[in-house]
N, C-alpha and C positions, 0 to 999 in steps of 0.2 A: 427207482432205486432197487437194486437186486438184493437178495437175501444176505449175501456176504457183507454188503455195506451196512445193512441193518444190524447184523451181528456185531460188526466192528464198532458201530456207534453205541450199541447197547453196552458192550464191554467197556468202552471209554467212559460212558456215563457212570457205570458202576464203579470204575476206578476213581472217578472224580469225586464221588460222594464222600469218602474219607477226607479228601482235601478240603471240600466245602465245609464239612463238619468241624475240622480242625480250625479252619479260618474263622468260622462263626464263633467258636468257643474262645479263640485267641483274641478276637476283636472285642466281643461283648464281655468276656472274662467274668462270668457270674460268680466264681469263687475267689476272685481277686488275686490270682497267683501270677498274672502276667503284667500287672501294672497298667492295664488298659481300661478305659471307661470306668474309672474307679468310683465305687459306691460301697464303702466299707461296711456301712450298716446293713446293706442287703447281703453282702458276701459273708459277714459275720453271722447273720441269721442262718445261712446255709451251713457254715462250718466255722465256728469261732476259733478253733485251733489254728486253721490255715490262714484265715483272713487277718486275724490279729497279729500273727507273725509278720505277714506282708505289710501290715500297717506300721508295726514297730520298726521295720527295716527302713522306713522313711521318716521316723519320728523319735529316734533314740534320744536326741537332745532335749526332748520335752519332758522326760521322766527320769526319776532317780529312785523310785520305789514301786513295788508291785504287790498286788493281791492275787493269789493263785488258788484255784480249786474248782469244785463242781458248781452247778448253776446257782445254788443258794449263796455262793460267794458274792453275787451281784448286789446283795442288800447291805453290804458294807460300803458306805459312802466314801468315795475317794476325796471329795471336798472336805469331809469331816476329818479323815485321816491326815490330809494335808494340813489342816488347822492344828491338830493335836501334835503332829511331829515336824511341822515346818518342812514338808517334803512335797514332791510332785508324783503322786501315785497314778498308776494305770491298773485297771482291773482285768485280769486275764481269766475270767470265768470260762469254763468249757462245759458243754453238755455232758452230763454223766461222767465227769472226769474221774478216772481211777488214779491211784497214787503213782503208778508207773509213768503215766503221761505227765503228771505234775512234776515228777523228778526230772524227766527229760527237759521239760520246759524251764525249770529252775536252772539246770545246767546251761541251757542256751542263754538265759538272761545274764547269768554271772559271767559267761564267756564274752558277751557282746557289750555289756554296760557296767558302769560302776554303780552297784546297787546298794543304797544306804539301808533300806528297810525292805523286808519281805514278810508279808502276812500270809500264812498258810492256813487255809480253811480245811479242816478235817471233818468229814461227815460220816455218819454211821454207815452209809452205803459203801464207803471205801473199804469196809471189811467184807463185802460180799464177793467181789471178784476183782481181778487185776489183769491188765493186758487185753488185747483184742481191738477190733475196729479199724485196723490198718488197711483192710480191703474195701472199706466204705468211704466214698468221696466226702461224705458229710461228717465223718468221725475221725479220719486220719490226721495225724500231725503233719505239719509242714516238713519238707525234707531237710530244711535247715535245722530243725529241732530233732527229728527222728534219726537223721543220718541215712535215710533211704536213698536208693539210687535215683539221682535227679532225672535221668531219662525216663525211667518208669513213672516217677511222680508226675512230672509235667505232661508226659504222654497220656496218663490217665485223665487229666483234666482237659487236654486237647480233644480227646475222644469221648467226653462226657455226653450224656443224654442231651440233645439239643433243647429239650424243654426247659432246662435250667436257664439257657440263654434267652429263649423266648419269654419266659416268666420275668426275667430281669427287664427286658425291653417294655413289656406290658406294665410292670410295676413302676417304671420311670414315668409313665404317663399318669398313673393313678396315685402317685406319691402325694402325701399331705404333710402338714407340719407335725401333726401327732403321729405316733408310730402306728403302723399297720402290721399285719401278720408277716409281711415280707421284709420289714426293717425294724426289728425289735431292739436293736442295740444303739447306744450312743457312742459313736466312734471315738470321740475325744477322751472319754473316760473308760470305755470298755464295759460299762454296766448295762443291764437291761434298761431301756427307756421306759420309765414308769410314770410319765407325766399324766397319763390318763388314769392309771390305777391310784395315783396319789391324791386324786380329787373325787374318786367315786364315793357316793354316799353309802357307808357301810354300817350305819348305826343299828338299824333294826335287824335282829337276828333272823327273823322269818324271811325278810327280803334278802338277807345275805345268803342264806342257804339256797334260796331260789337262784341266785346268781352263781353260787358255787355249790352245786348239788352234791359234790363228793362228800361234803360234811354231813349230809342227811343220814347216810348209812355208810360210814367209812369202811372200805374193804381192808381186811387183814388177811395176809397170807403168811404161812410159815416160811421163814426165810433163813437160810443158813449163812453164817458169816465164816466162809471158808478161806478168806484171803487176809485174815488179820495179821498173820506172821509176815506175809509179803508186803502188806501195807506198811507195817512198822519198819521193815528194812528200808523202804523208800523214804520214810520220814527221817530215819537215822542218816541216810545218805544226804538228804537235803540239809539236815542239821550240820553235818560235817562240811559240806560245800560252803554253806554260809559262813561258818566259823573260819574257814580258810580264806574266804574273800573279804572278811571284815564286815559282813552284812549282818545287821541285827535282825534276828528271826523271831516272829511272834506267831505262835500256834493258837488257833481258835477253833473250838468245836461249835458248829452252828446249832441253833435251836431246831427242835424236831417236834412235829405235831404228835400229841400224846398217843392217839390211836395207832399211829404208824409204828411206834416203838413196840406195840404189842405183837408185831410181826416177828420179833426177834426173841430168842430164848434169853432168860436171865443170865445163864452161864456165858453165852456168847457176848452179851453186852458187857458183863463184868470183865471178861477177858480182854475185850477190845480197849476199854477205857483204862484198865490197869496197865496194859502193855504200853499204851501211849505215854502214860506218866513215867514209865521206866525209861522211855527214850528221851523225853525232855518235859519240862514244865509246860503247862498249857492252861488257857482259859476255857472253861466248859460252860456252855449255855444250852446243852442238849435238852435237859429236862428241868422244868420249873412250872409255876402256875401259868406262865405264858403258854405252855404246851397244850393246855386244855381250852384255850380261847380261839375258836376258828377264825375270828375276825383279825387276829394277828397273822394269819396265814392265807395263802392262796390254795395250797395243797400240802402234802406231807413234806415236800422238799423245798418249798419256796415260802419264805416269810416276808412280811412287808418291810419296806425300807425303814419305817419307824422303829421296828424291832432291832434292826441293825444299828440304828442310832442309840437305842438303849444299851446294846452290848458294848459299843465303843465308849459310851459315857461311863459304863461300869469299869472298863479296862483302864481308862485314863482319869478316873476320879472326878468326873464332871457332875457335880451335885445339882446343876441347874436343870438337868433332864430327869423326867420321871423314870424310875427304875423299880420294878417290883422287888420286895425284900429278898425273895428267894431266887432272884435271877442272877446267875453267874457265880462261878467259883473258880479260884485260882488253885490248880492242882499241881502237886509236886510228886516226886518219886515216893516220898514218905507218906503222902496222903492219898495216893492214887487208888489203892485197894479199898480203903474206907470210903472214898468218894464214889467209886464204881458201885459199891453196894447200895448207895442211895438211889441209883438209877433203876434198881430192880425192885424198889419199894414204891410202886406207883399207885395212885388212886385212879378211879375211873372218871374223873371230872371234877368240877369245882363250882362253887357259888360265885357269880360275877358281881355280887353286891358291893364288894370292896373296891372295884375299879370301874364301875359304871354308875351313871345316874340318869334318871329321866328328867328332862328339862322342857317344859312347855314354853312356847313363845307366843305371845299375843300380838296381833296386828291391828293397829288403829290408823286412822288418817286425820280427819278434820273434826274439830269440836265446834259446836255452836249452842246457843241457849235452847233452840228448838229441836235440833237433831232430826232424826227421822229416816235416814238412809243408811245403806251399808257402809258408806265412807264418811258419813257425817252423823255422829251421835251427839246427844245432848250432854251438857256439862253435868247435869244431875245424874244421868246414867253412868258417866265416867267416874264421878265421885263415889257412887254406890259400888262400882267395881273395885276401886282402890280401897275403900273402907272394908269391903267383904274380904279382899285378899289379905289385908292386914289382920283382921280379926280371926281369919282362918289359919294364921301362922305362916303365910307365905312371905318370903323375902325376895324382893326384886333385885336381880343381879345384872351384871353388865357382860359384854363380850370379853372384856379383860378378865373377868372371873372365869369364863369358859376356857380362855387360853391358859390361865394359871392351872386349872384343874387338869386339862388334857396334857399340857406340856410339862408341868412341874409336879402334878399330883396334889396341888393345894385343894383342900376339901371345900365343897360347896355347902351352903346352909341346908338344913333338913328338908325344907320345902321351897326349892328355888323356882322362880318364874322370871322370864325375860319379857319386858314390855317394850314394844316398838311402835313407832309411827312412821308412815311413809309419806314422802313428797316434801315435807318441810313447810307446812302452813303456818301462818302467823298465829293461828289459834293455839298451836302447840306452845308458843311463847306466852300468849296472853291468858289462856285458860288452863291448858294441861299442866304446865310447869308448876303453877301455884298449888294445884290439887295434889300433884305428886309430892311436892315438898311437905304439904300438910300431913300426909299419911306416911311419910318416911319411905317413899318409893323412889325408884330410879327408872329411867327409860332411855332408849336409844332412838334417835330420829334419823331416818335415812333421807337426806335432802337431795333434791334434783338441782345440780349445780347451776344450770342455766337459768333456773327460776328463783334463785336466792335473791330476796329483796324486791321481787317483781309482783305486779298485779295485772300484767298483760302477758300474752303468750309470745315469748321471744321477740318482743318489740314489734309485733304485728298490729297492735292496737286492740286485739281481741281480749276482752276482759276475762280474767281467771281469778280464782280464790287467792287472795293475797298470801304471799310467802314471807317468812321472817327474813330479816336482813342478816348479813354476816356479823354485824355488831351485836345483834340480838343472840345469834348463835354462840358467839364468844362469851356473852354474859351467862347463858345457860350452862355452857361447859365449865366455866369458872366456878359455878355453884356446886359442882360435883354431883348434881342431880341428873343432869342430861349429858349424854354423849351424842355427838353429831357425826354420822358416818355417811356413806355415799349410796345414792340411788341412781348412779351414773351422772355424767355431766349433761349430756343431751341425747340419751337413748330412750327417754320416756316421752315418746312423741305422740301427739294427738292427731289422728288422721284428718279430722275436720278442720284443723288449723294450718296444716302443712301445705305448702305450695308446690313442693317437689316430691320425689320418692320418699315414702314413709317406711321407717324401720320398725318392725314389730319387736319392741324391747331391744334386747341385745342380739337378736337373731340376724343371721346373714341374709341380705336382701337377694331377691331373685336376680340372677345374672351377675352378682358381685363375686369377684374372684376371692379366693381364700386370702391371698396376699393383701388385697385392698381391704377386706373385712378386718383382718388382724391389725392392720395399720390404723384403721378407724377406731377399733375397740381399744387398742393400747393408748392412742392419743386421748380418747375420751376419759379413760380411767386415770391416766396421768394428770390430765387437767383437773378432774374432779378432786383427786387427792391433793394436788398442789394448792389449789385455791382454798379448800377447806382447812388444810393443815396450816397454811399461812394465816388464815383468818381466825381460827379458833385455838391454835397452838396444840391441838390434839392429833395424835397419829390416826390415820384412816386405814383400818385393817379389816373392815366388814362392809359388805355390799348386799343390798336388797335388789333382786332382779325385777325390773319393771314388768308388771303383769305376771310375774312369776316364771317367765320363759327363760330357759337356760339350755345349754348343750355341754357335752364333755369338753369341747373346744373352749367355750366361754369360761368354764371352771378352770381349765388349765391356764388360760390367759390371765385370769384373776390371780391365781397362785403365783404366776410369774411376775405379776405387778405388785406383789406384797400383800394381797388380800388373803386373810387367813380364815375367814368365815363368810359364807354366803347363805342367804335365806330366800325361800320361794314363797308361794302362796298355797302350797299343798297343805291341807288341813290334817295335821298329825302332830304328835309329840316327838321328842328326839331323845335318843339314847346317846349320851356322850361317854367316851371311853378314854381312860387314862392311857397316854402313850400313843394314841392314834389321832393325829391332827386332822386326817381326812374325814373324821366323823363330823367336823364342823362345816363341811361343804354340803350345799343342797338341803339345808334344814327346813323343816316344815313350820308353818305358823297357823294359829287359829284366828280367822277373821272375826273380830268382835263387833257385834251389832247392838242395836238398842234393846238389850236384854237386861234382866235384873242381875244384881250381884249374886244372888242365890243360883241363878241359872248358869252364870259364869263358873262358879265353883263346881257345879255338877258337870260342866263341860271338861274342866281340868281333872276332876277326880274320877270321871267315868271312863 
């Protein structure tokens, strides 16, 4: 082949590259603009402004109400809003959304849909800047929203960096049930998918700061709020558009971490929140005691879903939800200046004693007259423990007491302790129950479902320590002294007795697909709950992990099945926090052995 032909081929190859690139981006469609290979969660992670618009174009009939704003908007639950307002909400959060983008988005919504309600989230950052981002594929608005030239808009995504497409193809192979960094949104609701974060153990402050090190030494930078006037012009435009369309508008100012507020001058903060009140009434959650508790936040701009639950409960008058006394204020034009002044009178922290409590959990198994092992202690030692606890002023509580404290703010006794038994042995019925009753104590027993009423291992003929029957369980529950919860139905397996593959507690077995594992886990929990609830008449909402093994996936699956508290075998106490249900997942327990009552008190108080 001569040089001329080589040159022609080379030129043809060069000319074909743009065509190949456009074809790749069109077919794989990483940003979700062409309607091909749709995976909205992935596309929304790249650019929620564009992908959510593309999603709504296919789903207008599913929604009649919207939440709009920057990323903190995600923590307002659409399910809760639907319940409060009998509506069908979609959450249109955008990364770093400024009010100009929000204004354009609202105009688009009102033009294309009959919108009954609009919740507008206004954040302190909205006063910093406005406009920009239209040259960035990950920040620009959809052309249907922005009015940009369609040819330029779609052409930009056709010629996008091919790594976006390759990343999508790779992510499709790596995708799991829980969110990963490439699919952080729930496409049906529009919110961040926080199934993992909603079950992470967040109670211990030291461990929390290790997980979220930003709170160890929070950075503060002098930040000027130069866009307050423009922001308020957009809010006023949104107000007027909603009024013209007959849409009910609710303006909410999101909670802000206290240290972050120190980045702004008092004058700028006062001007921003006063000006907002002059535009329209709003609910303000910017600053309160919540602002100084890191465990209510992930960082300055993102607060936990549970805090969003508090805010909505405050707005809609739901007294069943714990709400700090100083959390939330309804601001009007008449009160705006006075209210804004309170935001400039901030303390540098707070004592958490009013909304946290330390709760130790004790773990027992089997009792016998002789005792002598870690899982088999003598009745004499157990009675000494109960007597010592009573005499030292401890009150035995239940998981229902923990739910009431965390979810409703119901106070716990001065010295709470939670007493638990694992496995469901008949000795719990014959020996432990009478002793507990004698000393005014209560306990929770985590029963292995498949072993209830059995003295052999799953009908194999292998002798095991006898377990109480369902009738005996019902009798104990009826007394009010004992609660019977689940230790799984059949995931507490003994390798020496099994004839097939052995599961290590609730862990996924080697070679087991995620889909098969999840099906097995759900079936096990559902059967355990169903049989115990039918047999005892008591709701099953707590689970003890066999051998203490757990994963983020198991915790999220438990939560999905209605389990509101899980316990492990990790030897530590627990900090429970009002308003944060996730503090009840992965709780530690002290294994109690054949020690004296005095030694037990030293363990708890040391």
